[in-house]
C-alpha positions as a Markdown table, in Angstrom:
| # | Residue | x | y | z |
|---|---|---|---|---|
| 1 | Met | -14.4 | -19.5 | -16.2 |
| 2 | Ser | -12.5 | -22.3 | -17.3 |
| 3 | Ala | -9.3 | -22.9 | -15.4 |
| 4 | Thr | -7.5 | -22.5 | -18.7 |
| 5 | Ala | -9.2 | -19.2 | -19.8 |
| 6 | Arg | -7.8 | -17.9 | -16.5 |
| 7 | Val | -5.0 | -18.5 | -16.3 |
| 8 | Arg | -4.7 | -16.8 | -19.9 |
| 9 | Leu | -6.6 | -13.7 | -18.5 |
| 10 | Ala | -4.0 | -13.8 | -15.7 |
| 11 | Gln | -0.8 | -13.9 | -18.2 |
| 12 | Glu | -2.2 | -11.4 | -20.2 |
| 13 | Leu | -3.1 | -8.7 | -17.0 |
| 14 | His | 0.8 | -9.9 | -16.2 |
| 15 | Asp | 2.5 | -9.1 | -19.4 |
| 16 | Gly | 0.5 | -6.6 | -20.4 |
| 17 | Ile | -1.2 | -3.7 | -17.6 |
| 18 | Ala | 1.4 | -4.9 | -15.0 |
| 19 | Gln | 4.6 | -4.3 | -16.9 |
| 20 | Asp | 2.8 | -1.1 | -18.4 |
| 21 | Leu | 2.4 | -0.1 | -14.1 |
| 22 | Val | 5.6 | -1.0 | -13.2 |
| 23 | Gly | 7.3 | 1.0 | -16.3 |
| 24 | Leu | 5.2 | 4.2 | -15.4 |
| 25 | Ser | 6.7 | 3.7 | -11.5 |
| 26 | Tyr | 10.3 | 3.3 | -13.1 |
| 27 | Phe | 9.4 | 6.8 | -14.6 |
| 28 | Ile | 7.9 | 8.7 | -11.9 |
| 29 | Asp | 11.0 | 7.7 | -10.1 |
| 30 | Ala | 13.4 | 9.3 | -13.0 |
| 31 | Leu | 11.3 | 12.3 | -12.5 |
| 32 | Leu | 11.8 | 12.4 | -8.3 |
| 33 | Ala | 15.3 | 11.8 | -9.1 |
| 34 | Arg | 15.7 | 15.5 | -10.9 |
| 35 | Asp | 17.1 | 18.3 | -9.0 |
| 36 | Asp | 14.8 | 20.9 | -10.3 |
| 37 | Ala | 11.5 | 19.5 | -9.5 |
| 38 | Ser | 9.2 | 21.5 | -6.9 |
| 39 | Ile | 8.4 | 20.4 | -3.8 |
| 40 | Glu | 4.7 | 20.6 | -5.2 |
| 41 | Leu | 5.3 | 18.4 | -7.8 |
| 42 | Arg | 7.4 | 16.1 | -6.0 |
| 43 | Gln | 4.5 | 15.5 | -3.7 |
| 44 | Glu | 1.9 | 14.9 | -6.6 |
| 45 | Leu | 4.6 | 12.9 | -8.2 |
| 46 | Arg | 4.9 | 10.9 | -5.1 |
| 47 | Thr | 0.9 | 10.5 | -4.7 |
| 48 | Leu | 0.3 | 9.4 | -8.3 |
| 49 | Arg | 3.5 | 6.7 | -7.9 |
| 50 | Phe | 1.4 | 5.5 | -4.5 |
| 51 | Thr | -1.4 | 5.3 | -6.6 |
| 52 | Ile | 0.2 | 3.2 | -9.4 |
| 53 | Ser | 1.5 | 0.8 | -6.4 |
| 54 | Asp | -1.8 | 0.4 | -5.1 |
| 55 | Val | -3.6 | -0.1 | -8.7 |
| 56 | Leu | -0.7 | -2.3 | -9.4 |
| 57 | Glu | -1.3 | -4.3 | -6.1 |
| 58 | Arg | -5.0 | -4.8 | -6.8 |
| 59 | Val | -3.9 | -6.2 | -10.2 |
| 60 | Arg | -1.3 | -8.7 | -8.5 |
| 61 | Arg | -4.3 | -9.9 | -6.7 |
| 62 | Glu | -6.2 | -10.2 | -9.5 |
| 63 | Ile | -4.0 | -12.2 | -11.1 |
| 64 | Tyr | -3.4 | -14.4 | -8.1 |
| 65 | Glu | -7.1 | -15.1 | -7.6 |
| 66 | Leu | -7.5 | -15.7 | -11.4 |
| 67 | Arg | -4.5 | -18.6 | -10.8 |
| 68 | Val | -6.1 | -19.9 | -7.5 |
| 69 | Asp | -9.0 | -21.9 | -7.3 |
| 70 | Thr | -11.1 | -20.3 | -4.8 |
| 71 | Thr | -14.6 | -19.8 | -4.2 |
| 72 | Lys | -16.6 | -16.6 | -4.4 |
| 73 | Asp | -17.9 | -16.9 | -0.4 |
| 74 | Glu | -13.9 | -17.2 | 0.6 |
| 75 | Leu | -13.2 | -14.1 | -2.0 |
| 76 | Leu | -16.3 | -11.7 | -0.5 |
| 77 | Leu | -15.1 | -12.5 | 3.3 |
| 78 | Ala | -11.4 | -11.6 | 2.2 |
| 79 | Gly | -12.7 | -8.1 | 0.7 |
| 80 | Asp | -15.5 | -7.5 | 3.7 |
| 81 | Met | -13.2 | -7.9 | 6.3 |
| 82 | Lys | -10.8 | -5.3 | 4.7 |
| 83 | Tyr | -13.4 | -3.3 | 4.0 |
| 84 | Glu | -14.9 | -3.3 | 7.9 |
| 85 | Leu | -11.2 | -2.6 | 9.1 |
| 86 | Ser | -10.5 | 0.2 | 7.3 |
| 87 | Arg | -14.1 | 1.2 | 8.5 |
| 88 | Val | -13.1 | 1.0 | 12.5 |
| 89 | Phe | -9.3 | 2.7 | 11.3 |
| 90 | Asn | -11.4 | 5.7 | 10.0 |
| 91 | Glu | -13.7 | 6.0 | 13.3 |
| 92 | Leu | -10.9 | 5.5 | 15.5 |
| 93 | Ile | -9.0 | 8.2 | 13.6 |
| 94 | Arg | -12.6 | 10.6 | 13.9 |
| 95 | Asn | -12.5 | 9.4 | 17.4 |
| 96 | Ile | -9.0 | 10.8 | 18.4 |
| 97 | Glu | -9.7 | 14.2 | 16.1 |
| 98 | Glu | -13.0 | 14.5 | 18.3 |
| 99 | His | -11.8 | 13.4 | 21.8 |
| 100 | Ser | -8.7 | 13.1 | 22.8 |
| 101 | His | -6.8 | 16.6 | 22.6 |
| 102 | Ala | -3.7 | 14.6 | 21.6 |
| 103 | Asn | -0.4 | 16.2 | 20.4 |
| 104 | Glu | 1.2 | 12.8 | 18.9 |
| 105 | Ile | -0.6 | 9.6 | 17.7 |
| 106 | Thr | 0.9 | 6.2 | 17.2 |
| 107 | Ile | -0.4 | 3.4 | 14.9 |
| 108 | Ser | 1.1 | -0.2 | 14.9 |
| 109 | Ile | 0.1 | -3.0 | 13.4 |
| 110 | Gly | 1.5 | -6.7 | 12.9 |
| 111 | Asp | 1.2 | -10.2 | 11.4 |
| 112 | Asp | 2.3 | -13.5 | 12.5 |
| 113 | Gly | 3.2 | -14.2 | 8.7 |
| 114 | Val | 7.0 | -15.1 | 7.2 |
| 115 | Gly | 8.6 | -11.8 | 7.8 |
| 116 | Gly | 11.4 | -10.2 | 5.5 |
| 117 | Ala | 9.2 | -7.0 | 5.0 |
| 118 | His | 11.7 | -4.4 | 4.2 |
| 119 | Leu | 11.9 | -1.2 | 1.5 |
| 120 | Lys | 13.1 | -2.8 | -2.0 |
| 121 | Asp | 13.5 | -1.4 | -5.2 |
| 122 | Gly | 11.0 | -2.0 | -7.7 |
| 123 | His | 8.6 | -1.7 | -4.6 |
| 124 | His | 6.9 | 1.1 | -3.9 |
| 125 | Gly | 4.2 | 0.4 | -1.4 |
| 126 | Leu | 6.4 | 0.7 | 1.8 |
| 127 | Arg | 8.6 | 3.2 | 0.3 |
| 128 | Gly | 5.1 | 5.0 | -0.6 |
| 129 | Ala | 3.9 | 5.0 | 2.9 |
| 130 | Thr | 7.1 | 6.0 | 4.5 |
| 131 | Glu | 7.5 | 9.4 | 2.5 |
| 132 | Arg | 3.6 | 10.2 | 3.0 |
| 133 | Ile | 4.2 | 9.7 | 6.9 |
| 134 | Ser | 7.2 | 11.5 | 7.1 |
| 135 | Asp | 5.6 | 14.4 | 4.7 |
| 136 | Leu | 3.3 | 14.6 | 7.6 |
| 137 | Gly | 6.0 | 15.4 | 10.1 |
| 138 | Gly | 6.1 | 11.4 | 11.1 |
| 139 | Ser | 7.9 | 8.4 | 11.4 |
| 140 | Leu | 7.2 | 5.1 | 10.3 |
| 141 | Ser | 9.5 | 1.9 | 11.3 |
| 142 | Ile | 9.0 | -1.3 | 10.4 |
| 143 | Glu | 10.7 | -4.7 | 12.2 |
| 144 | Ser | 10.6 | -7.7 | 10.0 |
| 145 | Glu | 12.1 | -10.9 | 11.6 |
| 146 | Lys | 11.1 | -13.9 | 10.9 |
| 147 | Pro | 7.9 | -14.8 | 12.0 |
| 148 | Gly | 5.9 | -12.0 | 11.5 |
| 149 | Thr | 6.2 | -8.2 | 10.8 |
| 150 | His | 5.6 | -5.0 | 12.9 |
| 151 | Ile | 5.3 | -1.9 | 11.6 |
| 152 | Glu | 4.5 | 1.5 | 13.9 |
| 153 | Ile | 3.5 | 5.1 | 12.7 |
| 154 | Ser | 4.2 | 8.3 | 15.2 |
| 155 | Leu | 2.6 | 11.1 | 13.6 |
| 156 | Pro | 2.2 | 14.7 | 15.5 |
| 157 | Trp | -1.5 | 15.5 | 16.0 |
| 158 | Asn | -2.2 | 18.7 | 14.3 |
| 159 | Pro | -5.6 | 17.6 | 12.0 |
| 160 | Arg | -5.6 | 20.5 | 9.6 |
């Protein structure tokens, strides 16, 4: 695909699908703000908003990758690393469940990036993660001084 075609496709994704997803997120926020929504409905709406936020992030990554001149090998490596990290994380949780007899777990992740991560209006990724952890009875803290960001999750451990 030519560079011009990639840029055009990126623009179409941004102006179409991405904007539609943002609009759906705002609609869900309005529904969550209603006083008459049940706890179950709120949980389902939060799950839906988190899913939309995840899809929107994937669309944004695709837009970025369409605009950036990157080789397929580099893209596969990044995808493989994310996949492998998620597999490692799942295995560690499984080990806690089977062997630790823990009452609480703590998960932390950090980076040496530019910092500045915080809950922002119109950005639902961290807000959705915070709400999910809260629904599980835990807490999520964000420290984002330059350079870097550190996120820590503490949860009571009582798997269902």
